[in-house]
PDB file of N, CA, C and O in Angstrom:
ATOM      1  N   MET A   1     -39.868   1.537   1.046  1.00  0.00           N
ATOM      2  CA  MET A   1     -39.065   1.560  -0.157  1.00  0.00           C
ATOM      3  C   MET A   1     -37.626   1.214   0.203  1.00  0.00           C
ATOM      4  O   MET A   1     -37.030   1.853   1.071  1.00  0.00           O
ATOM      5  N   ASN A   2     -37.079   0.228  -0.446  1.00  0.00           N
ATOM      6  CA  ASN A   2     -35.723  -0.230  -0.181  1.00  0.00           C
ATOM      7  C   ASN A   2     -34.832   0.137  -1.364  1.00  0.00           C
ATOM      8  O   ASN A   2     -34.906  -0.490  -2.421  1.00  0.00           O
ATOM      9  N   SER A   3     -33.997   1.145  -1.186  1.00  0.00           N
ATOM     10  CA  SER A   3     -33.141   1.577  -2.290  1.00  0.00           C
ATOM     11  C   SER A   3     -31.757   0.945  -2.163  1.00  0.00           C
ATOM     12  O   SER A   3     -31.280   0.662  -1.065  1.00  0.00           O
ATOM     13  N   LEU A   4     -31.141   0.737  -3.295  1.00  0.00           N
ATOM     14  CA  LEU A   4     -29.799   0.166  -3.335  1.00  0.00           C
ATOM     15  C   LEU A   4     -28.767   1.235  -3.016  1.00  0.00           C
ATOM     16  O   LEU A   4     -29.001   2.415  -3.277  1.00  0.00           O
ATOM     17  N   PRO A   5     -27.620   0.838  -2.451  1.00  0.00           N
ATOM     18  CA  PRO A   5     -26.584   1.832  -2.172  1.00  0.00           C
ATOM     19  C   PRO A   5     -25.997   2.377  -3.468  1.00  0.00           C
ATOM     20  O   PRO A   5     -25.953   1.687  -4.487  1.00  0.00           O
ATOM     21  N   THR A   6     -25.554   3.610  -3.410  1.00  0.00           N
ATOM     22  CA  THR A   6     -24.922   4.233  -4.572  1.00  0.00           C
ATOM     23  C   THR A   6     -23.495   3.717  -4.723  1.00  0.00           C
ATOM     24  O   THR A   6     -22.946   3.119  -3.798  1.00  0.00           O
ATOM     25  N   LYS A   7     -22.910   3.944  -5.864  1.00  0.00           N
ATOM     26  CA  LYS A   7     -21.520   3.544  -6.100  1.00  0.00           C
ATOM     27  C   LYS A   7     -20.601   4.220  -5.085  1.00  0.00           C
ATOM     28  O   LYS A   7     -19.657   3.603  -4.591  1.00  0.00           O
ATOM     29  N   GLU A   8     -20.872   5.468  -4.778  1.00  0.00           N
ATOM     30  CA  GLU A   8     -20.062   6.209  -3.794  1.00  0.00           C
ATOM     31  C   GLU A   8     -20.185   5.582  -2.405  1.00  0.00           C
ATOM     32  O   GLU A   8     -19.183   5.455  -1.702  1.00  0.00           O
ATOM     33  N   GLN A   9     -21.372   5.194  -2.003  1.00  0.00           N
ATOM     34  CA  GLN A   9     -21.566   4.550  -0.703  1.00  0.00           C
ATOM     35  C   GLN A   9     -20.822   3.221  -0.633  1.00  0.00           C
ATOM     36  O   GLN A   9     -20.223   2.892   0.391  1.00  0.00           O
ATOM     37  N   ILE A  10     -20.860   2.473  -1.704  1.00  0.00           N
ATOM     38  CA  ILE A  10     -20.138   1.195  -1.757  1.00  0.00           C
ATOM     39  C   ILE A  10     -18.638   1.442  -1.672  1.00  0.00           C
ATOM     40  O   ILE A  10     -17.929   0.750  -0.942  1.00  0.00           O
ATOM     41  N   ARG A  11     -18.161   2.421  -2.414  1.00  0.00           N
ATOM     42  CA  ARG A  11     -16.735   2.766  -2.394  1.00  0.00           C
ATOM     43  C   ARG A  11     -16.287   3.160  -0.992  1.00  0.00           C
ATOM     44  O   ARG A  11     -15.251   2.695  -0.517  1.00  0.00           O
ATOM     45  N   GLU A  12     -17.056   4.010  -0.330  1.00  0.00           N
ATOM     46  CA  GLU A  12     -16.713   4.445   1.026  1.00  0.00           C
ATOM     47  C   GLU A  12     -16.712   3.270   2.007  1.00  0.00           C
ATOM     48  O   GLU A  12     -15.853   3.189   2.885  1.00  0.00           O
ATOM     49  N   TYR A  13     -17.661   2.379   1.854  1.00  0.00           N
ATOM     50  CA  TYR A  13     -17.716   1.197   2.718  1.00  0.00           C
ATOM     51  C   TYR A  13     -16.478   0.327   2.519  1.00  0.00           C
ATOM     52  O   TYR A  13     -15.856  -0.106   3.489  1.00  0.00           O
ATOM     53  N   LEU A  14     -16.122   0.072   1.265  1.00  0.00           N
ATOM     54  CA  LEU A  14     -14.970  -0.779   0.975  1.00  0.00           C
ATOM     55  C   LEU A  14     -13.669  -0.151   1.486  1.00  0.00           C
ATOM     56  O   LEU A  14     -12.807  -0.854   2.014  1.00  0.00           O
ATOM     57  N   ILE A  15     -13.527   1.144   1.333  1.00  0.00           N
ATOM     58  CA  ILE A  15     -12.334   1.840   1.838  1.00  0.00           C
ATOM     59  C   ILE A  15     -12.279   1.753   3.356  1.00  0.00           C
ATOM     60  O   ILE A  15     -11.230   1.450   3.924  1.00  0.00           O
ATOM     61  N   SER A  16     -13.392   2.014   4.012  1.00  0.00           N
ATOM     62  CA  SER A  16     -13.449   1.952   5.470  1.00  0.00           C
ATOM     63  C   SER A  16     -13.117   0.553   5.976  1.00  0.00           C
ATOM     64  O   SER A  16     -12.377   0.394   6.948  1.00  0.00           O
ATOM     65  N   ASN A  17     -13.661  -0.445   5.319  1.00  0.00           N
ATOM     66  CA  ASN A  17     -13.393  -1.827   5.707  1.00  0.00           C
ATOM     67  C   ASN A  17     -11.906  -2.159   5.529  1.00  0.00           C
ATOM     68  O   ASN A  17     -11.304  -2.789   6.399  1.00  0.00           O
ATOM     69  N   ALA A  18     -11.318  -1.741   4.413  1.00  0.00           N
ATOM     70  CA  ALA A  18      -9.899  -2.001   4.167  1.00  0.00           C
ATOM     71  C   ALA A  18      -9.029  -1.327   5.226  1.00  0.00           C
ATOM     72  O   ALA A  18      -8.073  -1.926   5.720  1.00  0.00           O
ATOM     73  N   ILE A  19      -9.353  -0.100   5.569  1.00  0.00           N
ATOM     74  CA  ILE A  19      -8.580   0.625   6.586  1.00  0.00           C
ATOM     75  C   ILE A  19      -8.691  -0.082   7.932  1.00  0.00           C
ATOM     76  O   ILE A  19      -7.687  -0.267   8.620  1.00  0.00           O
ATOM     77  N   ASN A  20      -9.894  -0.476   8.306  1.00  0.00           N
ATOM     78  CA  ASN A  20     -10.080  -1.184   9.574  1.00  0.00           C
ATOM     79  C   ASN A  20      -9.238  -2.449   9.633  1.00  0.00           C
ATOM     80  O   ASN A  20      -8.590  -2.725  10.642  1.00  0.00           O
ATOM     81  N   LYS A  21      -9.249  -3.219   8.545  1.00  0.00           N
ATOM     82  CA  LYS A  21      -8.477  -4.461   8.496  1.00  0.00           C
ATOM     83  C   LYS A  21      -6.978  -4.179   8.502  1.00  0.00           C
ATOM     84  O   LYS A  21      -6.222  -4.908   9.145  1.00  0.00           O
ATOM     85  N   MET A  22      -6.533  -3.138   7.801  1.00  0.00           N
ATOM     86  CA  MET A  22      -5.114  -2.790   7.792  1.00  0.00           C
ATOM     87  C   MET A  22      -4.635  -2.439   9.196  1.00  0.00           C
ATOM     88  O   MET A  22      -3.539  -2.829   9.598  1.00  0.00           O
ATOM     89  N   VAL A  23      -5.451  -1.709   9.933  1.00  0.00           N
ATOM     90  CA  VAL A  23      -5.101  -1.370  11.316  1.00  0.00           C
ATOM     91  C   VAL A  23      -5.054  -2.650  12.153  1.00  0.00           C
ATOM     92  O   VAL A  23      -4.123  -2.851  12.933  1.00  0.00           O
ATOM     93  N   GLU A  24      -6.048  -3.503  11.991  1.00  0.00           N
ATOM     94  CA  GLU A  24      -6.097  -4.758  12.736  1.00  0.00           C
ATOM     95  C   GLU A  24      -4.874  -5.629  12.436  1.00  0.00           C
ATOM     96  O   GLU A  24      -4.237  -6.141  13.356  1.00  0.00           O
ATOM     97  N   TYR A  25      -4.551  -5.794  11.167  1.00  0.00           N
ATOM     98  CA  TYR A  25      -3.391  -6.609  10.779  1.00  0.00           C
ATOM     99  C   TYR A  25      -2.098  -6.014  11.344  1.00  0.00           C
ATOM    100  O   TYR A  25      -1.231  -6.752  11.813  1.00  0.00           O
ATOM    101  N   THR A  26      -1.965  -4.692  11.302  1.00  0.00           N
ATOM    102  CA  THR A  26      -0.766  -4.032  11.814  1.00  0.00           C
ATOM    103  C   THR A  26      -0.637  -4.244  13.314  1.00  0.00           C
ATOM    104  O   THR A  26       0.454  -4.512  13.817  1.00  0.00           O
ATOM    105  N   MET A  27      -1.745  -4.123  14.022  1.00  0.00           N
ATOM    106  CA  MET A  27      -1.728  -4.358  15.470  1.00  0.00           C
ATOM    107  C   MET A  27      -1.269  -5.777  15.788  1.00  0.00           C
ATOM    108  O   MET A  27      -0.415  -5.987  16.649  1.00  0.00           O
ATOM    109  N   GLU A  28      -1.842  -6.742  15.086  1.00  0.00           N
ATOM    110  CA  GLU A  28      -1.546  -8.143  15.351  1.00  0.00           C
ATOM    111  C   GLU A  28      -0.111  -8.500  14.971  1.00  0.00           C
ATOM    112  O   GLU A  28       0.604  -9.128  15.753  1.00  0.00           O
ATOM    113  N   GLU A  29       0.302  -8.107  13.791  1.00  0.00           N
ATOM    114  CA  GLU A  29       1.621  -8.508  13.298  1.00  0.00           C
ATOM    115  C   GLU A  29       2.766  -7.852  14.046  1.00  0.00           C
ATOM    116  O   GLU A  29       3.823  -8.455  14.232  1.00  0.00           O
ATOM    117  N   GLU A  30       2.552  -6.605  14.478  1.00  0.00           N
ATOM    118  CA  GLU A  30       3.643  -5.855  15.106  1.00  0.00           C
ATOM    119  C   GLU A  30       3.445  -5.634  16.609  1.00  0.00           C
ATOM    120  O   GLU A  30       4.224  -4.928  17.249  1.00  0.00           O
ATOM    121  N   SER A  31       2.407  -6.240  17.155  1.00  0.00           N
ATOM    122  CA  SER A  31       2.093  -6.106  18.592  1.00  0.00           C
ATOM    123  C   SER A  31       2.047  -4.639  19.020  1.00  0.00           C
ATOM    124  O   SER A  31       2.701  -4.232  19.980  1.00  0.00           O
ATOM    125  N   LEU A  32       1.260  -3.863  18.286  1.00  0.00           N
ATOM    126  CA  LEU A  32       1.134  -2.430  18.556  1.00  0.00           C
ATOM    127  C   LEU A  32      -0.228  -2.108  19.145  1.00  0.00           C
ATOM    128  O   LEU A  32      -1.171  -2.893  19.048  1.00  0.00           O
ATOM    129  N   SER A  33      -0.309  -0.936  19.757  1.00  0.00           N
ATOM    130  CA  SER A  33      -1.590  -0.449  20.255  1.00  0.00           C
ATOM    131  C   SER A  33      -2.422   0.027  19.069  1.00  0.00           C
ATOM    132  O   SER A  33      -1.904   0.199  17.966  1.00  0.00           O
ATOM    133  N   LEU A  34      -3.696   0.233  19.301  1.00  0.00           N
ATOM    134  CA  LEU A  34      -4.590   0.748  18.270  1.00  0.00           C
ATOM    135  C   LEU A  34      -4.080   2.083  17.738  1.00  0.00           C
ATOM    136  O   LEU A  34      -4.056   2.303  16.527  1.00  0.00           O
ATOM    137  N   GLU A  35      -3.676   2.967  18.635  1.00  0.00           N
ATOM    138  CA  GLU A  35      -3.214   4.289  18.230  1.00  0.00           C
ATOM    139  C   GLU A  35      -1.946   4.207  17.376  1.00  0.00           C
ATOM    140  O   GLU A  35      -1.817   4.925  16.385  1.00  0.00           O
ATOM    141  N   GLN A  36      -1.018   3.340  17.758  1.00  0.00           N
ATOM    142  CA  GLN A  36       0.217   3.188  16.996  1.00  0.00           C
ATOM    143  C   GLN A  36      -0.070   2.640  15.594  1.00  0.00           C
ATOM    144  O   GLN A  36       0.473   3.123  14.601  1.00  0.00           O
ATOM    145  N   ALA A  37      -0.923   1.635  15.535  1.00  0.00           N
ATOM    146  CA  ALA A  37      -1.261   1.036  14.245  1.00  0.00           C
ATOM    147  C   ALA A  37      -1.993   2.033  13.357  1.00  0.00           C
ATOM    148  O   ALA A  37      -1.727   2.105  12.158  1.00  0.00           O
ATOM    149  N   MET A  38      -2.907   2.800  13.931  1.00  0.00           N
ATOM    150  CA  MET A  38      -3.631   3.807  13.152  1.00  0.00           C
ATOM    151  C   MET A  38      -2.670   4.850  12.606  1.00  0.00           C
ATOM    152  O   MET A  38      -2.811   5.285  11.463  1.00  0.00           O
ATOM    153  N   ASP A  39      -1.704   5.251  13.405  1.00  0.00           N
ATOM    154  CA  ASP A  39      -0.717   6.227  12.970  1.00  0.00           C
ATOM    155  C   ASP A  39       0.062   5.712  11.757  1.00  0.00           C
ATOM    156  O   ASP A  39       0.281   6.450  10.796  1.00  0.00           O
ATOM    157  N   ILE A  40       0.472   4.462  11.806  1.00  0.00           N
ATOM    158  CA  ILE A  40       1.207   3.864  10.693  1.00  0.00           C
ATOM    159  C   ILE A  40       0.345   3.820   9.442  1.00  0.00           C
ATOM    160  O   ILE A  40       0.783   4.228   8.366  1.00  0.00           O
ATOM    161  N   VAL A  41      -0.873   3.329   9.580  1.00  0.00           N
ATOM    162  CA  VAL A  41      -1.758   3.185   8.424  1.00  0.00           C
ATOM    163  C   VAL A  41      -2.098   4.545   7.819  1.00  0.00           C
ATOM    164  O   VAL A  41      -2.018   4.722   6.603  1.00  0.00           O
ATOM    165  N   TYR A  42      -2.476   5.502   8.660  1.00  0.00           N
ATOM    166  CA  TYR A  42      -2.909   6.799   8.139  1.00  0.00           C
ATOM    167  C   TYR A  42      -1.772   7.658   7.595  1.00  0.00           C
ATOM    168  O   TYR A  42      -2.021   8.631   6.882  1.00  0.00           O
ATOM    169  N   ARG A  43      -0.536   7.313   7.919  1.00  0.00           N
ATOM    170  CA  ARG A  43       0.610   8.044   7.376  1.00  0.00           C
ATOM    171  C   ARG A  43       1.182   7.375   6.128  1.00  0.00           C
ATOM    172  O   ARG A  43       2.119   7.896   5.524  1.00  0.00           O
ATOM    173  N   SER A  44       0.637   6.247   5.743  1.00  0.00           N
ATOM    174  CA  SER A  44       1.186   5.500   4.615  1.00  0.00           C
ATOM    175  C   SER A  44       0.767   6.099   3.272  1.00  0.00           C
ATOM    176  O   SER A  44      -0.274   6.745   3.147  1.00  0.00           O
ATOM    177  N   GLN A  45       1.607   5.862   2.290  1.00  0.00           N
ATOM    178  CA  GLN A  45       1.279   6.236   0.907  1.00  0.00           C
ATOM    179  C   GLN A  45       0.145   5.350   0.408  1.00  0.00           C
ATOM    180  O   GLN A  45      -0.680   5.782  -0.397  1.00  0.00           O
ATOM    181  N   THR A  46       0.108   4.121   0.882  1.00  0.00           N
ATOM    182  CA  THR A  46      -0.908   3.162   0.444  1.00  0.00           C
ATOM    183  C   THR A  46      -2.314   3.679   0.723  1.00  0.00           C
ATOM    184  O   THR A  46      -3.205   3.515  -0.110  1.00  0.00           O
ATOM    185  N   ILE A  47      -2.525   4.295   1.873  1.00  0.00           N
ATOM    186  CA  ILE A  47      -3.871   4.782   2.193  1.00  0.00           C
ATOM    187  C   ILE A  47      -4.275   5.898   1.229  1.00  0.00           C
ATOM    188  O   ILE A  47      -5.450   6.029   0.888  1.00  0.00           O
ATOM    189  N   GLN A  48      -3.322   6.685   0.799  1.00  0.00           N
ATOM    190  CA  GLN A  48      -3.642   7.726  -0.182  1.00  0.00           C
ATOM    191  C   GLN A  48      -4.074   7.094  -1.501  1.00  0.00           C
ATOM    192  O   GLN A  48      -5.027   7.549  -2.134  1.00  0.00           O
ATOM    193  N   LEU A  49      -3.364   6.040  -1.912  1.00  0.00           N
ATOM    194  CA  LEU A  49      -3.741   5.332  -3.133  1.00  0.00           C
ATOM    195  C   LEU A  49      -5.104   4.663  -2.983  1.00  0.00           C
ATOM    196  O   LEU A  49      -5.903   4.655  -3.919  1.00  0.00           O
ATOM    197  N   LEU A  50      -5.363   4.109  -1.817  1.00  0.00           N
ATOM    198  CA  LEU A  50      -6.636   3.446  -1.534  1.00  0.00           C
ATOM    199  C   LEU A  50      -7.808   4.412  -1.680  1.00  0.00           C
ATOM    200  O   LEU A  50      -8.881   4.024  -2.143  1.00  0.00           O
ATOM    201  N   GLN A  51      -7.610   5.642  -1.295  1.00  0.00           N
ATOM    202  CA  GLN A  51      -8.689   6.620  -1.292  1.00  0.00           C
ATOM    203  C   GLN A  51      -8.886   7.329  -2.635  1.00  0.00           C
ATOM    204  O   GLN A  51      -9.795   8.149  -2.770  1.00  0.00           O
ATOM    205  N   MET A  52      -8.057   7.029  -3.615  1.00  0.00           N
ATOM    206  CA  MET A  52      -8.202   7.636  -4.937  1.00  0.00           C
ATOM    207  C   MET A  52      -9.240   6.858  -5.745  1.00  0.00           C
ATOM    208  O   MET A  52      -9.015   5.693  -6.074  1.00  0.00           O
ATOM    209  N   PRO A  53     -10.370   7.482  -6.067  1.00  0.00           N
ATOM    210  CA  PRO A  53     -11.431   6.763  -6.783  1.00  0.00           C
ATOM    211  C   PRO A  53     -10.996   6.214  -8.135  1.00  0.00           C
ATOM    212  O   PRO A  53     -11.418   5.127  -8.529  1.00  0.00           O
ATOM    213  N   GLU A  54     -10.160   6.955  -8.845  1.00  0.00           N
ATOM    214  CA  GLU A  54      -9.774   6.521 -10.179  1.00  0.00           C
ATOM    215  C   GLU A  54      -8.858   5.303 -10.175  1.00  0.00           C
ATOM    216  O   GLU A  54      -8.786   4.584 -11.172  1.00  0.00           O
ATOM    217  N   GLY A  55      -8.158   5.060  -9.069  1.00  0.00           N
ATOM    218  CA  GLY A  55      -7.263   3.914  -8.995  1.00  0.00           C
ATOM    219  C   GLY A  55      -7.972   2.602  -8.718  1.00  0.00           C
ATOM    220  O   GLY A  55      -7.465   1.532  -9.056  1.00  0.00           O
ATOM    221  N   GLU A  56      -9.114   2.679  -8.117  1.00  0.00           N
ATOM    222  CA  GLU A  56      -9.939   1.525  -7.767  1.00  0.00           C
ATOM    223  C   GLU A  56      -9.195   0.460  -6.968  1.00  0.00           C
ATOM    224  O   GLU A  56      -9.517  -0.724  -7.056  1.00  0.00           O
ATOM    225  N   LEU A  57      -8.203   0.880  -6.189  1.00  0.00           N
ATOM    226  CA  LEU A  57      -7.509  -0.048  -5.301  1.00  0.00           C
ATOM    227  C   LEU A  57      -8.475  -0.598  -4.258  1.00  0.00           C
ATOM    228  O   LEU A  57      -8.284  -1.701  -3.745  1.00  0.00           O
ATOM    229  N   TYR A  58      -9.501   0.170  -3.953  1.00  0.00           N
ATOM    230  CA  TYR A  58     -10.483  -0.226  -2.944  1.00  0.00           C
ATOM    231  C   TYR A  58     -11.239  -1.494  -3.307  1.00  0.00           C
ATOM    232  O   TYR A  58     -11.863  -2.097  -2.433  1.00  0.00           O
ATOM    233  N   VAL A  59     -11.207  -1.918  -4.559  1.00  0.00           N
ATOM    234  CA  VAL A  59     -11.905  -3.156  -4.941  1.00  0.00           C
ATOM    235  C   VAL A  59     -11.062  -4.396  -4.635  1.00  0.00           C
ATOM    236  O   VAL A  59     -11.560  -5.519  -4.713  1.00  0.00           O
ATOM    237  N   GLN A  60      -9.798  -4.196  -4.290  1.00  0.00           N
ATOM    238  CA  GLN A  60      -8.933  -5.314  -3.908  1.00  0.00           C
ATOM    239  C   GLN A  60      -9.244  -5.718  -2.465  1.00  0.00           C
ATOM    240  O   GLN A  60      -9.861  -4.961  -1.714  1.00  0.00           O
ATOM    241  N   SER A  61      -8.816  -6.903  -2.098  1.00  0.00           N
ATOM    242  CA  SER A  61      -9.064  -7.369  -0.734  1.00  0.00           C
ATOM    243  C   SER A  61      -8.243  -6.546   0.256  1.00  0.00           C
ATOM    244  O   SER A  61      -7.173  -6.047  -0.092  1.00  0.00           O
ATOM    245  N   PRO A  62      -8.737  -6.401   1.491  1.00  0.00           N
ATOM    246  CA  PRO A  62      -7.959  -5.700   2.512  1.00  0.00           C
ATOM    247  C   PRO A  62      -6.584  -6.334   2.730  1.00  0.00           C
ATOM    248  O   PRO A  62      -5.619  -5.622   3.007  1.00  0.00           O
ATOM    249  N   ALA A  63      -6.480  -7.652   2.610  1.00  0.00           N
ATOM    250  CA  ALA A  63      -5.191  -8.328   2.778  1.00  0.00           C
ATOM    251  C   ALA A  63      -4.205  -7.897   1.692  1.00  0.00           C
ATOM    252  O   ALA A  63      -3.023  -7.694   1.969  1.00  0.00           O
ATOM    253  N   TYR A  64      -4.687  -7.758   0.468  1.00  0.00           N
ATOM    254  CA  TYR A  64      -3.842  -7.311  -0.646  1.00  0.00           C
ATOM    255  C   TYR A  64      -3.340  -5.890  -0.388  1.00  0.00           C
ATOM    256  O   TYR A  64      -2.157  -5.605  -0.574  1.00  0.00           O
ATOM    257  N   VAL A  65      -4.223  -5.014   0.035  1.00  0.00           N
ATOM    258  CA  VAL A  65      -3.855  -3.621   0.303  1.00  0.00           C
ATOM    259  C   VAL A  65      -2.868  -3.561   1.469  1.00  0.00           C
ATOM    260  O   VAL A  65      -1.926  -2.770   1.449  1.00  0.00           O
ATOM    261  N   TYR A  66      -3.087  -4.392   2.474  1.00  0.00           N
ATOM    262  CA  TYR A  66      -2.165  -4.451   3.617  1.00  0.00           C
ATOM    263  C   TYR A  66      -0.771  -4.885   3.154  1.00  0.00           C
ATOM    264  O   TYR A  66       0.232  -4.325   3.598  1.00  0.00           O
ATOM    265  N   GLU A  67      -0.706  -5.869   2.276  1.00  0.00           N
ATOM    266  CA  GLU A  67       0.591  -6.325   1.763  1.00  0.00           C
ATOM    267  C   GLU A  67       1.295  -5.215   0.994  1.00  0.00           C
ATOM    268  O   GLU A  67       2.520  -5.106   1.044  1.00  0.00           O
ATOM    269  N   MET A  68       0.536  -4.399   0.290  1.00  0.00           N
ATOM    270  CA  MET A  68       1.130  -3.237  -0.381  1.00  0.00           C
ATOM    271  C   MET A  68       1.766  -2.301   0.638  1.00  0.00           C
ATOM    272  O   MET A  68       2.872  -1.801   0.430  1.00  0.00           O
ATOM    273  N   MET A  69       1.060  -2.069   1.740  1.00  0.00           N
ATOM    274  CA  MET A  69       1.586  -1.195   2.780  1.00  0.00           C
ATOM    275  C   MET A  69       2.834  -1.812   3.413  1.00  0.00           C
ATOM    276  O   MET A  69       3.796  -1.103   3.707  1.00  0.00           O
ATOM    277  N   ARG A  70       2.820  -3.115   3.620  1.00  0.00           N
ATOM    278  CA  ARG A  70       4.000  -3.795   4.177  1.00  0.00           C
ATOM    279  C   ARG A  70       5.207  -3.601   3.260  1.00  0.00           C
ATOM    280  O   ARG A  70       6.314  -3.336   3.728  1.00  0.00           O
ATOM    281  N   GLN A  71       4.988  -3.733   1.965  1.00  0.00           N
ATOM    282  CA  GLN A  71       6.068  -3.541   1.007  1.00  0.00           C
ATOM    283  C   GLN A  71       6.559  -2.091   1.047  1.00  0.00           C
ATOM    284  O   GLN A  71       7.761  -1.832   0.988  1.00  0.00           O
ATOM    285  N   GLU A  72       5.633  -1.170   1.144  1.00  0.00           N
ATOM    286  CA  GLU A  72       5.992   0.251   1.246  1.00  0.00           C
ATOM    287  C   GLU A  72       6.892   0.483   2.469  1.00  0.00           C
ATOM    288  O   GLU A  72       7.819   1.292   2.423  1.00  0.00           O
ATOM    289  N   ARG A  73       6.612  -0.223   3.541  1.00  0.00           N
ATOM    290  CA  ARG A  73       7.354  -0.044   4.790  1.00  0.00           C
ATOM    291  C   ARG A  73       8.617  -0.896   4.848  1.00  0.00           C
ATOM    292  O   ARG A  73       9.355  -0.843   5.832  1.00  0.00           O
ATOM    293  N   GLY A  74       8.872  -1.683   3.797  1.00  0.00           N
ATOM    294  CA  GLY A  74      10.092  -2.486   3.753  1.00  0.00           C
ATOM    295  C   GLY A  74       9.995  -3.833   4.422  1.00  0.00           C
ATOM    296  O   GLY A  74      11.018  -4.414   4.783  1.00  0.00           O
ATOM    297  N   PHE A  75       8.776  -4.355   4.601  1.00  0.00           N
ATOM    298  CA  PHE A  75       8.576  -5.661   5.230  1.00  0.00           C
ATOM    299  C   PHE A  75       8.442  -6.786   4.217  1.00  0.00           C
ATOM    300  O   PHE A  75       8.150  -7.919   4.598  1.00  0.00           O
ATOM    301  N   ALA A  76       8.646  -6.504   2.951  1.00  0.00           N
ATOM    302  CA  ALA A  76       8.441  -7.545   1.916  1.00  0.00           C
ATOM    303  C   ALA A  76       9.489  -8.617   1.972  1.00  0.00           C
ATOM    304  O   ALA A  76       9.456  -9.554   1.175  1.00  0.00           O
TER     305      ALA A  76
END
């Protein structure tokens, strides 16, 4: 029996993927270690917004969410 993923499973996957990409982009753009980039991403206001189900920011592309974080950090 092959069941489809639930809406919650899809949401969690999309959030996880966005976070992974945000860390990757931060590492590349700022030449940081994994730990440094994770610290920046996990301390951001953007990640809190990303994890709010009612905001549905998680349906946006990881690049879009990363740009939001860049703006939050004053890199716009």
